[in-house]
C-alpha positions, 0 to 999 in steps of 0.5 A: 168679863174680867179674867177671873178664875173660878176660885177667885170668883167664889171668894168674891161671892162669899165676901159680898164683893160680887154677885152671880147677877154681876157675872152674868151681866158681864157674860151677856155684855161680852156676848152682845159685843163679841158673839156676832163675830166669833160665833162660839154658840149655837144657842145662848140659853134664855134663863141666865138671869133667873139662874143668877138670881137663884144662885144669889139666894143659895149664896145668901142662905148657905154662905160658904156651904153653897155648892162649889160652882154656885153662880159660875157660868159654864159653856157646854159643847153642843153634843152634851145633853142639857135637859130641855135645851137643843142638842144639835151636835152642830148637825142639820140632822138634829137641828130641832132635837131637844135633850130629854135629860141631862148628861151625867156631866151636866147633872154633876155640874148642875148639882154643884151650882153651875149656870149653863151659858149656852150650847157651843158650836163644834165640828159636826158630830165632833168630826174635825180639828177646826170647827169649820165643819159645823152646819151652822157656820164656823167659829172664829178664834178670839185672838184672830178672827181670820183664823180657826179656834181648833176643833172639834170643841172650838166653840167651847174654847172660844167661849172661854177665850172671849170671856163669855164663860169662866169655863166650858166643857168639850169632848176629846176623841183625838185632841178635840179639847187640847187642840182648841186649848192650844189655839186659844191659849187655854188649859185643856184636859183629856181625862183617863178613859172611863174617869168621866161618864159618857152618858148623855154625850153623843157618841162619835168614837165610843172607845175614844171619847171623854169629856174635859174642861177648858179653863184659864188655869190649871186649878180651875180644870182640876176643880171641874174635873173633880166635880164630873169625875167618878163611876156612873151606873149609866155608863158601864165604861166608867170605873170605880176608884182603885181600878188603876193604881195611885199615881203619886206626885213627886218633888221632881219629875223625870220628863220623857220627850220623844225627840225623834217625833218632833221632826217637821215642827215649824222652827218658832214652834220648836223654839217655844217647845225647847224653851218650855223644856229649858224652864222645866230643867231649870226648875229641877226636873230631868229631861229624858230622850225616849223612843215612841215608834208606835206612837208615830203610827198612831195617826194612821191607826186613829183614822181607821179606828175612829171612822169605824166607830163613827159608822156604827154610832151614826147609824142610829140617825136614820130619820125614823127614831129622832131628828130630821126626817125626809120622806121617800118612796120606800123606807130605804129611800127615807134613810137615803134622803134623810142622811144625804141631806142631814149629814155634812161632807166630813161626816159622810166621808168618815162614815164611808171610810169606817164602813169600808174598813169594817167590810168583808175582806178588809176588816182584818187588813185595816181595822184589825191591824189598827187595833194591833197597833193600838195594843203596841202603843199601850205596851210602848207607853207602859214601858216608858212610864216605867222610866219616866213620870210624864211624857211631854210633846207639843200639843199641835205642830202649828198655831191656828191657821187661817180659814180655808188654809187646810181645805185638804182633809189629810192636811187637817188630819195631820194636826192631830199627830201629837194628841191622838195617842192619848185617846187610843191608849186611854191615858190622861193628857193636858194642854197648857199655854206655852207662849205665842208665835207670830203669824202676819204680825199677830201673836198666836198662842201655842200649847205643850202637852203632858201625858201621864199613866192611867189615873195620873191626872193628879200628877198632870195638875201638879207639874202643870201648876208648877210650870205655870206658877199657880 
């Protein structure tokens, strides 16, 4: 598929120079050529040609009044419900589960005319940073198939990077949209917590999860965000406009950079980040050195809060109500056998850790302390946003690594060091491509991240577009 933006494709549709059937045929050609190797999808949906025909009829009947995403192919992460399709979350425990309804984000994209290409591969129940933890095998990075695409939304990123879809939706609990965006050379947005409904998203960390787009351009990310955002009666954590103050765009921005937080970056990644700051300075923005001492503790707090919420959210998968069922001699034996066979190693690891930190005698020492750190992080960010307009960091400390390089879970957890803070505090964050670094003669993408105050997506889109010349 030609690397067109959503907006360019819509214009070509309206001018009669391209049809949804043409675009879907291009998608299917890419899938035939690259999907066997990349494995971006768990399922490719069977009704693509039918949906393309319906989209063409809509365009013919309504012309420029057709819904905004009419005929636009979008890939959906495998933990987001699409009515009538498998929703596995890349877990054996849900291998044969069929979604009985649309998630709110799915319904809003469908109402806007999107064509869903398929359910993308992911780390099981969104637990991982590499998409190596899928029960259906790993996804490979389209830029170098010996390397990971990031995670947990690695399949969603790979689907767009290999051009089998014009955009995709992922979920971000600690960087799972932004990390894959960095590794695959895409734009990835984690919205303000509550800006996008979580109804129909399989919960991992309920106070952390948000769905967000992966696209080639900032403009496309903004377009999709505006389609999926907004209050939802089915999600009490979604908020009405006006809950947070308006965050305005400016002619020039004061950009906070926590330089003390950048220690340990690979020299070429640091050089790329410094070059990005130099470009921002040349464009007239002001760089301000800021201090984020509690942010540096965010990774430790995240890996207490998140597993605690995981242990609660995954208790529902017991082999009784839905999903895999393995019979035992007693009801308790049913639970044990179903969960032992249905969950992978990383899921079990996080359930065990979460149960431990919530247990009697340890709750306050671990979970309570992590929540207090989280409160301090919110205060710290609020204080800094009184002096700066956005905060910029690398998205990830390294480019994509080779499969098996980070077999030690702790080394992989460290990859989330710059991204978890946005989830713990609920602020929006965007990753945009900043260039490439070379590993083994391969040029690998790397991203920079910008964070803004709550409800600050408009500001993020503005500065990101200006940085990228959109």
